[in-house]
N, C-alpha and C positions, 0 to 999 in steps of 0.2 A: 553102644555107650558102656562105660565101665561098670555101672551099677548092675546092668543085666548080665554081664560076663561073670561078675562075682557070684550072683545068686545062682546062675546056671552051674557053676563049678560046685557049689555046695550041694546042689541037688544030685549031681552025677555021682559024687563020692559018698552020698548018704550021710552028710554031716549036718544037715539042717537041724537047728536046735530051737527049743523054745526059750523065751527070755528068762534069764536067770534071776532077774530082779535083785542083783547084788548091790546096785546103787540105791541109796535112799531116795524116796520120792516115787511118784507114780507117772511122771512123764507128761503131765498136763500143764496148762498155763498157770494154774493156781498152785500146783505142786510138782515143779519140774524135777527130773532126775538131777541129783547133785553130785558133782565131782569134788571130793574132799581130800584126795590123796593121789599120788602117782599111780598107785594100784587101781584106784577108781578110773583114772584116765585110760589105763590100759584095758580095763574091762569095757569101757565105752568104745574105744577105737577098734577092738577086736570083735565086737558083736553088732552086726548090722541091724538088729532089732531096735537098737537105740537111735538109729540115724534118721528117723522121721518123727522124733518126739521133742519135747521141750527139755532143754538141758541148761543147767547153770553151773559155772565153774566157781567153786568156793575156796580154792586154795591156790597158792603160787605153784607154778610148774617150772622146775629148773632141770633142763635136759643136759646139763654139763656131764661130759664123759659118755654121752649116748649119741649114736648116729643112726638115723633112719636111711634106708636105701630106696625108699619110695615115699609116697604121701603118708602122713600120719593116719588120716582117716580117709578111706577110699572115696566116699561121696556122702553128702548130707543134704536132707530135704526137710529138716525140722526147724526149730528155733533154738539158737545157741546164744546164751548170754554169758560173755566172758567176765562180767561183773568187775571189770577193771583190775582183775588179778594179773600180776606180771607173769608172762610166759617167757622165760629166759633161756638163751643159748640153744634155741632150736637149731639143730644141724641135720640137713638132709643132703646126702650125696647120691643123686639118682641117676647119674650117668646119662644114658640115652633115653631114659623114660620120659613120658609126657604126662600132663595133668598132675603137677607136683606142687605141694604146699602143705600147710597144716591140714587143710581139706584138699583132696584131689579135685573134686568137682562139687559145685553147689547147684541144686535144682529147686527153684521156688523156695529157697531157704530164707530165714531171717537171722542175720548175724549182727550182734551189737556188743559194744563195750569190751573189745579185745585190745590187749596191750602186749606187743612183742618187743622184747629187748634183746639186742645183739643176735638176731637170727642170721644163719649162714646157710644158704640154700643153693644147690646147683642141680640143673636138669637140662633137658633138651628143648622141648617145646611146651608152651602153656604152663608157665611156672610163675607162682606168686607166693609171697610169704603167707597170706591168708589162704588163697586157693589158686589152683592152676586154671580152672575154668569155672565161670559162673553163668547161670542161665536163669533169667527172670527172678532174681533174688534181690533182697533188700539188705544193704550193708551200711551200718552207721556207727559213728563213734569208735572207730578203730585206729590204733596208733602203732606204727612200726618205727623203732628207734635203732639207729646204727646197724642197718642191715647190710649184708653182703649177698649179692646175687651173681651167679656165674651161669650164663645161659646161651642158647643158640637163637631161639626165636620166640616171640610172643611172651613177654615177661614184664611184670610190674610189681611194685612194692606191696600192693594189696591183691590185685588180680592179674593173671597172665592174659587170658582172653575172656571177653565179656559179651554175652548175648542178651541184651535187653534188661539188664539189672539197674538198680538205683543205688548209688553210693554217695553218702553224705557225711559231713563232719569227720573226715578221716585225715590223717597226716602221716607222712613218711620221711625218714631221713636215712641216708646211707649211700651205697654205690652199686652200680650195675655194670658188669663186664660182659660184652657180647663176643662170641667167637664164631668164626667160619667153620663149616664142616665140609672138608674136602672141596673147597671152592664154592660151596653154597653160601650165599650171603646171610649174615646175621641181620635180623630186622624186627621191627615192632617191639621196641623196648621203651617203657615209660615209667616215670617215678611212681605213679599210682597204678596205672593200667597199661598193659602193652598194646592191646588192640580191642576195639569195640565194633560190634555190628548189631543190627536191629536197634530200635530206639533205646539208647542207653542214657541215663541221667546221672550227672556228677555235679554235686553242689557242695560249696563250703569246704573244699578239700585243699590241702597245702603240702608242698614237698620242699625238701632241701636235698638235692641229689647230684651225684656225679655219674655220668654215663660215659664209658670208654670202650675201646676195642682191646681185645686180649693181646694181639700182636700188631705192630705198626702196619703190616701189609693186609690185615684183615679188613674186609668190606662190611661195614655196619651202617644200616640206614633205617629211616622211619623212627626217629628218636625224639622224645619229648620229655620235658621236665615233669609233666603231669601225665600225658597220654602219648604213646608212640604214634598211633594211627587212630583217629576218630572216624571210623568207618561210617557210623551213623549215631547221632546223639546230640545232647544238649549239655553244655558246661556253663555253670554260673558261680560267681563269687569264689573263684579258685585262684591260687597263686603258686608260683614256683621260683625258688632260687636255685640255679643249677649251673653246672659246667659240663658241656657235652662235646665230645670229639667223635666224628663219624664221617659218613660219605654224603648221602643224599637225604633230603627231607628231614631237616632238623629244626626244631622250634623250642624256644624257652619254655613254652607251655605245651604245645602240641606239634608233633612232627608233621602230620598231614591231617587236614579235615576235608573229607571227600565230598559228601553229598550236599545238594543245595538246600536241604531241610535242616542241616546242622546249625546250631546256635551256640555262639560263645559270647557271654555277657559278663560285664563287671569283673573281669579277670586281669591279672598282671603277672609279669615275669621280670626277673633280674637274671641275666644269663651271660655266660661266656661260651661262645659257639665257634667250632672249627669244623670245616667240611668242604665239600666240592661245590654243590649247588643246591638251590632251594633251601636257604637258611633264613629264618626270621626270628627276631627277638621274642615274638609271641607264637607265631605259627610259621612253619617252614613253607608249606604249600596249602593254600585254601582253594579246594576244588581240584579238578583235573580235566584232562582232555578226552575222557571216555565219552563215547557217543550217547550213552544213556544218563550219565551223571556228570555232564560237562559244565556244571555250574560251580558255585562256591557258596557256602553258607554265610550267614550274617555274623558280623563281629561288631559288638556295640559296647561302648564305654570301657574300653580296654587300654592298657598301657604296657610299655616295655622299656627297659633300660638294659642295653646289651652291648657287648663287644663281639663283633662278628668278623671272622676271616673266612673267605670263600673264593671260589673261582667266578661263579656267576649266579645270578638270581638271589641276591642277598638284600634284605631290607630290615630296617630298624624295628619294624613291627611284623611285617609279612614278607617272606622271600618272593613268592609268586602268588598272584590272586587271579583265579579264573572266574570272572563274572560275579563274584561275591559282593555283598553289600557291606561296606566298611563305614561306620559312622561314629562320631564323637570319640575318636581314639587318638592317642599320642605316643610318640616314641622319642626318647633321648638316648641316642645310640652312636657308637662308633662302628662304621661299616667299611671293610676293606675287601676289594675284589677286583677282578679283571674286566667284567662287563655286566650290564644289567643290574646295577646296584643303586639303592636310593635310601634316603634318610628314613622314609616311612615304608616304602614298598619297592622291591627290586623291579618287578614287572607286574603290571596290574590292569585288568579290565573291570567291568562291572560298574558299581556306583561307590564313590568315595566322597563323603561329605563331612564337613565340620571336624577336620583332623589337623594335626600339626606334627612337625618333625623338628628336632633340635639335635645338635651333636656334630659329627664329622662324617664325610664320605670320601674315601680315597680309592680311585679307580685307575688301573694301569692301562686299560685298553679303550673301551668306548661304551657309550650309552649309560650315563649316570646323572642323577639329579638330586637336588636337595630334598625333594619330596618323593619322586618316583623316577626310576631309571628309564623305563619305556612304558607307555600306557596308551590304551584305546578306551579308557573309562570315561564316564561322566563324573566330573570333579567339581565341587563347589565349596567355597568358604574354607579353604585350607591355607596354611602358611608353612614356610620352611625358614628356620634360622640355623642353617647347616653350613659349615665351612667345607668347601669342595677343594680337592687337590688331586694331582696326578695328570692324566691325559687331558687333551683339549678336544678330543673327538666325541661328538654327541654329548656335550656337557651343558647342563642348564641349571640355573638357580632353583627352578621348580621341577622341570622335566628334561631328561636327556633327549627323549623323543616323544612327541605327541602324535600318535598314529592318526590316520585318516578318520577313523571312527571316534576319536577322542574329542571331548567337549569340556573345556575348562573355563570356569567363571569365578570372579570375585576371589582370586587367590593372590597371595603376597609372598615375597621372599626378601631376606635381608641382604642388601648389596654391600653394606659397610664392613661386615665381618670377614669378607673374602680377602684372602691373601694373594690369590691369583687374579690376573687381569683378563679382560675380554670375555667375561661370563655374561650370557644373555638369559632372559627368562626361560627360554626353551632352546635346546641345542639344535633340534631338527623338528621343525613344526610342519605338520601335515593336516592336523585337525583344526577345530574351531575354538577360538579363544575370545573371551569377553571380560574386560576389566581385570587384566593380569598386570601386576605391578611389582617392580623392585623398589624397596624403600630403605632409607637409612635407619639406624637403630632407634633413634628418638621417635621416628614415625611409627616404627613397628611396636613401640611401647605406648602408643596413644590410641585410645578407644575409638576416637572419631575416624581414624584411618580406615578402620574396618566397618564401623557402623554405617558409614556413607554408602557402603555397597551391600547392605542387607544382612549383616551379621547381627544375630540376636543376643544381646547382652542382658545381664541380670538387672541392671539399673536403668533400662529403657524399655519402652513398649512400641516404639515406631516400627520395629522390625519383628514384632511378635512377642508372645509371652511365654514361650518355651524356655527362655533363659538358658541358652546353650553355652554361652561364653561368659567369662567374668574378668574384668580388669577394673579394680576399684580406684586405683590412683595412677594417673598417667605418669610415665617416666620411671616406674619402679620395676616393671616386669613385662614380659610378653603376655598376651592373652592366654588364659588357661580355661580348660573346660570346667563348667560349674560343678560337675560331679566329683572333681578332684579335691574339692574343699569339704571339710567335715559337714555332715548334715546339720549339725547344731549351729554352724556359721550361716545364719539366715539372711544377713544383709551386710553391705559394706559399712565400715572398713573391714579388711581381712582380719580374721581372728574371732573367737567367741567371746563377746563382751556385752556391755550394757545395751547397745543397740539391738542385739539379738534377744536379750531378755525382755525388752519392751515389746517386741513382736510376739513372743510367747505369752506374755502377760495379757496382751490385748485379746487373745483368743483362748484364755484360760477357761476350762470346762466346756469349750465348744464341742459339738458333735456333728455328725453328718458331713465331715470334711472329706475331700478326696484323699484316700490313704497315701501316706508318704509324701505329702506336700506341706509346705510351710512348717509350722511348729508340731505337726503330727509326726514325731520322730520314731514312733513304734509301729506305724502302719495300720492302726485300728480305726482311723477316721475320727479320733477324738483327741483332745488335749487334756491329759490327766497327769497323775503323779508319776506314772512310768515315763512320760515324756520329760517331765521336770528332772527326773533322775538321770535320764540320758543327757539332757542339757548340762546338768551339773558336772557330769563326768568329763566334759570337754571345756569347762569354764576356764577362760583366759588362755586357751591354747591358740597357736597361730599355725597356718598351713605351711 
C-alpha cells in the first residue's frame, strides 16, 4: 500500500521529521488543525504527520495556474472537514499513475463538507476527484461541480475504487472520458464511484453526468450514471441524469450490480444510453452467471426514463436480470435493439412483481416484448403499455418468449395502442400462464380490471392493505405505484388537498405509530409540528 511505501522511503533517506506545528490548532476533534491559506495547505499535504489528525479547511483554495502530477495528498486516515470552502480549478495530470485525486487513498477516514468546482483530473487507474481509493471510510456532504475526468479504469466523480466505505449526501456534475490502453478495455466508470467491493453503502447521492469514449473505436464498458460496477453494496435514494456511450454493461444508475446481497432501493434515472449489449435505464446487468455469485440483488421502488440503443439485452429498467428480485418498479422508455429487448427488462429470470412498463420497443430481429424480451422468471401483477414495432419473430405484448421455467400471472397489456397487427400476449410460450390479458385503453385505465385479479390498490382492502397501486379516478391514467405519489398525498383524489389535511388532523399529536405510515411524514412514529411543516410544503401540489 502506498502509505507504507512513503514512510519506508523517509526512513531510508533519514528524512523523518517531527511535526512542525506550523498549522494553528492541535489536531483534535475539539481543536482541529486549520488550513487558512494555500501555504497552510502545502504544509499539510507535504507532512504525513498531519494525515491521521482532525483537519478543517478555513479558506478557499484556488489552484488556477498550478498542475499536480500525482495526488495532492498521498493518503489520509483522519478527519477532514472541508467546511464547504470552494476548492477551485484543481488540475491533476498523472499520466499512468494510479490512486489519483485530492487524496490518493483514504483509510478509515472521515471526509465531509467538500466542494470542488471545475476540477480537471487525468490518471490511469483508481481515479476520483476526492480520492482514487477509499477503504472503510465515511464520506458525506461532498459536491463536485463541472468536473472533467480522463481515465483508463476505475474512476468516479467522488471515488475511483471503493472497499467498504459509506458515501452519503454527495452530488457530482461533469463528464468522464475513458480510453483504451494498447487494446486493453477501459472499464468501471461511474458518475459517483467507479467500482465497489466489500459491503459499500451509498445513500442520497445524485449525479448529472456524461460518460464517453476517447476514440470511436475504443472499448469502454461497465458504465453507470452513479456507479460503474456495484461489486457489493447497497444503494438507496439516489438518482442520475446521464448520457452514456460505450460497449457492454451500461446503466442509467449502475452499469452492473453483481452479488445476490446487493440492494438498490428508491432510486431513479433519466438516461440516454448507446452501446452493444446489457443496457438498462437503471441497471445494465443485475447479477451474472458466475458459479458463486450467479444471482442478482433486489431492486425495489425504482424507476427509469430512458432512450436506449443497443444490439441485444436492452431494457427500459434493466438490460439483463439474473435471478434478482424486482418489485414495485416502473419504466417509461424507448428501447431500440436487434434481439432480447423489452420495455422493462431485456432478458430476465428471478422474481418480478408489481411492475409496469410504458413507452416503445423497436426490435429488428427477434425476442422482444412490451414487458420483457425473454424470461424464465416468476412474474405477477405487471402491465405493459408499450408500442411494439419492427420484426414479427418472437414478439409479444408482454413477453417475446416465456421460457419453460417461467410462470406469469395476473398481467395485462394494452392492445389498442399497437400500430402493428398480429401481436399476441406472448410470442413464444413454453412456461405457465394464469390470467394473462390484452385490454383496450379504457380497460387499462380502470381499477376494476386489475383489482379483480388480486392487485392491491390504496382505496380497497379486499386484496390487502399494503396499498401497492393507486388509481383514483377511472379513465384518467394507467395505474401507478403508490410510492410515486408525494408522501403528503395521503388519500384520493390525486394531489395534496383538504382530504389529506383531514387525515392528518384526525391523528394530530398521535404517537406510537408505525414509522413512515399515514400522516407520520418524518418517520418518528408521531404526528407533530414537523409533520405539519412537511405537509404544508406540498400543499395543493399534484403528482
